[in-house]
C-alpha positions as CSV (number, residue, x, y, z in Angstrom):
1,M,3.6,40.3,-86.7
2,S,5.5,42.8,-84.8
3,P,6.9,42.0,-81.3
4,I,4.3,44.4,-79.8
5,S,1.4,43.1,-81.7
6,R,2.5,39.4,-80.6
7,R,2.5,40.5,-76.9
8,T,-0.7,42.0,-77.4
9,A,-2.2,38.8,-78.9
10,L,-0.9,36.6,-76.2
11,G,-2.3,38.9,-73.6
12,A,-5.7,38.7,-75.0
13,L,-5.5,35.1,-75.1
14,A,-4.5,34.8,-71.6
15,A,-7.6,37.0,-70.5
16,T,-9.8,34.8,-72.3
17,P,-11.3,32.2,-70.0
18,L,-11.1,28.4,-71.1
19,L,-14.1,26.7,-72.2
20,L,-14.3,23.2,-70.7
21,A,-16.0,20.5,-72.3
22,A,-19.3,19.3,-70.6
23,P,-18.7,15.6,-68.9
24,P,-20.4,13.1,-70.9
25,A,-23.9,12.0,-69.8
26,N,-22.6,8.5,-68.7
27,A,-20.1,10.3,-66.2
28,V,-23.1,11.2,-63.9
29,R,-22.4,9.2,-60.4
30,S,-24.8,6.4,-60.2
31,V,-24.2,5.6,-56.5
32,L,-27.7,6.6,-54.9
33,W,-26.9,6.0,-51.3
34,T,-23.9,5.2,-49.1
35,G,-23.9,4.2,-45.6
36,D,-21.2,6.3,-44.1
37,P,-20.4,5.7,-40.6
38,A,-19.4,9.3,-40.2
39,R,-23.1,10.4,-40.5
40,G,-24.1,8.2,-37.7
41,T,-27.4,6.4,-37.8
42,K,-28.9,9.4,-39.6
43,V,-28.0,7.5,-42.8
44,F,-31.2,5.3,-42.0
45,D,-34.7,6.2,-42.0
46,G,-35.5,4.6,-38.7
47,L,-34.1,2.4,-35.9
48,E,-36.0,-0.8,-34.5
49,T,-34.6,-1.9,-31.2
50,D,-37.0,-4.2,-29.5
51,P,-34.7,-5.1,-27.6
52,G,-31.2,-3.8,-28.5
53,T,-28.7,-1.0,-29.4
54,I,-27.4,0.4,-32.7
55,G,-24.5,2.5,-32.9
56,V,-21.2,3.2,-34.8
57,A,-18.2,1.1,-33.7
58,A,-14.7,0.0,-34.7
59,D,-14.3,-3.2,-37.1
60,P,-13.6,-6.1,-34.3
61,Q,-11.1,-7.3,-37.0
62,G,-9.4,-4.1,-37.4
63,K,-9.8,-4.0,-41.2
64,Y,-12.5,-1.8,-42.5
65,G,-12.4,1.1,-39.9
66,Q,-15.8,2.2,-38.5
67,C,-18.8,0.1,-38.9
68,F,-22.5,0.0,-37.8
69,R,-22.9,-2.2,-34.9
70,Y,-26.2,-3.9,-33.9
71,D,-26.5,-5.7,-30.4
72,I,-29.4,-7.6,-29.4
73,N,-30.4,-8.9,-25.8
74,D,-33.0,-11.3,-24.5
75,W,-36.3,-10.2,-23.5
76,A,-39.7,-12.1,-22.7
77,N,-42.2,-10.8,-25.4
78,G,-41.4,-13.3,-28.3
79,K,-39.7,-12.1,-31.4
80,E,-36.7,-10.2,-30.9
81,R,-35.6,-7.2,-33.2
82,C,-32.5,-4.9,-33.7
83,E,-32.7,-3.8,-37.2
84,T,-32.1,-0.3,-39.2
85,R,-35.0,0.3,-41.5
86,G,-34.6,2.4,-44.8
87,L,-32.4,4.9,-46.2
88,R,-31.7,8.6,-45.9
89,K,-29.8,11.0,-48.2
90,P,-27.3,13.5,-46.7
91,D,-30.0,16.3,-46.7
92,G,-31.9,14.2,-44.3
93,S,-34.5,13.1,-46.9
94,V,-35.8,9.6,-47.0
95,L,-34.9,7.9,-50.4
96,R,-38.0,5.9,-50.6
97,I,-37.9,2.8,-53.3
98,N,-41.5,3.1,-54.5
99,N,-44.0,2.7,-57.3
100,S,-42.2,5.9,-59.0
101,M,-39.0,3.9,-59.7
102,L,-40.9,1.0,-61.5
103,G,-38.7,-0.3,-64.2
104,Q,-35.7,0.9,-62.8
105,T,-32.9,-1.5,-61.9
106,Q,-30.6,-1.2,-58.4
107,Y,-28.2,-2.9,-56.7
108,I,-27.8,-3.2,-53.1
109,G,-24.1,-4.2,-51.5
110,W,-22.4,-4.5,-48.1
111,R,-20.1,-6.4,-45.8
112,S,-21.4,-8.2,-42.7
113,L,-19.8,-9.9,-39.6
114,W,-21.7,-11.6,-36.8
115,Q,-20.8,-12.6,-33.3
116,G,-23.1,-14.8,-30.9
117,I,-25.6,-16.1,-33.7
118,K,-26.6,-19.5,-33.3
119,P,-27.5,-20.9,-36.6
120,N,-27.7,-24.6,-35.5
121,A,-30.3,-23.9,-32.8
122,G,-33.5,-25.0,-34.6
123,L,-34.7,-21.4,-34.8
124,W,-35.0,-18.7,-37.4
125,I,-32.8,-15.6,-37.5
126,A,-32.8,-13.0,-40.3
127,V,-29.7,-10.8,-41.0
128,Y,-31.3,-8.8,-43.7
129,Q,-34.4,-8.0,-45.2
130,F,-35.9,-6.2,-48.5
131,H,-39.2,-5.6,-46.5
132,I,-42.5,-4.5,-47.9
133,S,-44.2,-1.5,-46.3
134,G,-47.9,-0.3,-46.8
135,Y,-48.8,-3.7,-48.0
136,E,-51.9,-4.1,-50.0
137,A,-55.0,-6.0,-48.5
138,G,-54.7,-10.0,-49.1
139,K,-51.0,-9.5,-50.0
140,P,-48.1,-10.6,-47.5
141,Q,-46.8,-8.3,-45.3
142,S,-43.2,-9.5,-45.4
143,G,-41.0,-10.1,-48.6
144,P,-39.7,-9.9,-51.0
145,Y,-36.6,-11.1,-49.8
146,V,-34.9,-12.3,-46.4
147,L,-31.4,-13.6,-45.7
148,R,-31.9,-15.8,-42.7
149,T,-31.3,-19.3,-40.9
150,V,-34.0,-21.5,-40.0
151,G,-31.8,-22.9,-37.2
152,D,-30.3,-25.8,-39.7
153,G,-26.9,-24.4,-40.2
154,K,-27.6,-22.8,-43.3
155,L,-28.1,-19.2,-44.6
156,H,-31.0,-19.1,-47.2
157,F,-32.2,-16.5,-49.4
158,Q,-35.7,-16.6,-49.3
159,L,-38.3,-15.1,-52.0
160,T,-41.8,-14.3,-51.1
161,N,-44.2,-13.5,-53.8
162,P,-47.4,-11.1,-53.6
163,N,-49.7,-14.5,-53.8
164,G,-48.0,-15.2,-50.3
165,S,-46.1,-18.1,-51.4
166,S,-42.3,-18.2,-50.4
167,K,-39.1,-20.5,-51.0
168,H,-35.7,-20.6,-50.5
169,I,-34.0,-20.0,-53.7
170,W,-30.3,-20.0,-52.6
171,S,-28.4,-21.5,-49.6
172,T,-24.9,-22.1,-48.3
173,N,-23.4,-23.1,-44.9
174,F,-24.0,-20.2,-42.4
175,P,-20.6,-17.8,-42.3
176,A,-18.4,-18.7,-39.4
177,M,-18.5,-16.1,-36.8
178,N,-16.3,-13.0,-36.4
179,S,-15.6,-13.4,-40.3
180,W,-16.5,-10.6,-43.0
181,N,-18.6,-11.7,-45.8
182,T,-19.9,-9.6,-48.8
183,F,-23.1,-9.6,-50.2
184,A,-24.9,-7.8,-53.3
185,I,-28.6,-7.9,-54.6
186,G,-29.6,-6.7,-57.9
187,Y,-33.2,-6.3,-58.8
188,K,-35.6,-4.6,-61.3
189,I,-38.4,-2.7,-59.4
190,S,-41.6,-4.3,-60.8
191,K,-45.1,-5.6,-59.8
192,G,-45.0,-8.3,-62.6
193,N,-43.0,-11.3,-63.8
194,D,-40.8,-8.5,-65.8
195,G,-39.1,-8.2,-62.3
196,W,-35.9,-10.1,-61.5
197,T,-33.3,-10.8,-58.8
198,E,-29.6,-11.1,-58.8
199,F,-27.3,-12.3,-55.8
200,Y,-23.8,-11.9,-55.2
201,F,-21.9,-13.7,-52.3
202,N,-18.2,-13.1,-51.7
203,G,-18.1,-11.2,-55.2
204,K,-19.4,-14.2,-57.0
205,L,-22.6,-14.3,-58.9
206,Q,-24.7,-17.2,-57.7
207,T,-27.1,-19.4,-59.0
208,F,-30.5,-19.9,-58.0
209,S,-32.6,-23.0,-57.4
210,N,-34.1,-22.5,-61.1
211,G,-30.6,-23.2,-62.5
212,Q,-30.3,-19.4,-63.4
213,T,-28.3,-16.3,-62.3
214,R,-31.7,-14.3,-62.4
215,Y,-35.0,-15.2,-60.6
216,P,-38.1,-13.6,-62.1
217,G,-40.9,-12.0,-60.2
218,P,-42.5,-9.1,-58.7
219,T,-40.1,-7.2,-56.5
220,I,-42.6,-4.6,-55.0
221,W,-46.2,-4.4,-53.9
222,G,-48.0,-1.9,-51.5
223,D,-46.5,1.5,-50.7
224,H,-42.8,0.9,-50.8
225,V,-39.9,-1.3,-49.8
226,N,-37.1,-0.9,-47.2
227,H,-33.6,-2.3,-46.9
228,K,-33.2,-3.7,-43.4
229,W,-30.0,-4.7,-41.7
230,G,-29.5,-6.2,-38.2
231,I,-30.7,-9.4,-36.2
232,Y,-34.3,-10.3,-36.2
233,R,-35.0,-13.7,-34.5
234,S,-37.9,-15.8,-33.2
235,G,-38.9,-16.1,-29.6
236,G,-36.8,-18.9,-28.1
237,N,-33.7,-17.6,-29.0
238,S,-31.4,-16.7,-26.2
239,G,-28.2,-14.8,-25.4
240,K,-26.5,-11.7,-26.7
241,A,-25.6,-11.5,-30.4
242,S,-24.0,-8.7,-32.4
243,A,-24.0,-7.8,-36.2
244,F,-21.6,-5.4,-37.9
245,L,-22.4,-3.6,-41.2
246,N,-19.5,-1.9,-43.3
247,S,-19.6,-0.3,-46.7
248,A,-23.1,-0.5,-47.5
249,K,-24.2,1.3,-50.8
250,L,-27.2,1.5,-53.3
251,G,-26.5,2.0,-57.0
252,T,-27.5,1.4,-60.4
253,T,-25.0,-1.0,-61.3
254,Y,-23.1,-4.0,-59.8
255,A,-20.0,-2.0,-60.0
256,D,-21.3,0.8,-57.8
257,V,-21.6,-1.4,-55.0
258,A,-19.1,-4.4,-55.6
259,L,-16.6,-5.1,-52.6
């Protein structure tokens, strides 16, 4: 090939757009939701402050940047609730965990720190709930999960079934105040016994009361279920308490949400 024709060929090659290979199917991002404090409380479907306030604040330990902060106060109307309810996408739409997702597997993960909670006071305090909404007649109005103390100094993972029965399927000493701890829950969305639950505490897969790392059972009934964080406590509790939430994520694998 002459020098002129060689230059012509190279010029034609440079003018040709490169064809990039399409990414493999398994490269699709599997994080479904991120609780980014930069979006403020708009990352949640709703706020429940009876009484209390919810906002964004710096990590009190100075380790993890901005967090969601929940402050609950005393009042005389019985149960006290300061919780976020449900998840919203960046476009503002609600990420509804409902019957259209039957058969899917999801993992929710987060980091929590508490101040002022009294786990030895003989009264229950819930710090996270996977809470049914639009429950069916004759079915329980709460569940399938709650992380709570019953005032016995323990943190319990409580499972509720559609028949109304409930049991603590895991427990440990309630974490020390002003310390960060990580949690993750895996679940298959199901109305039957093909559903299951996994639980991770501080990065370790836990064993349930049945001796297994998965607990079988339904995880949805009614219209949908909401992830809820904060402080929800029985009447008789007293004093100001705070909860901090950091790095909350919903994904389709444990790796999506692990901390």
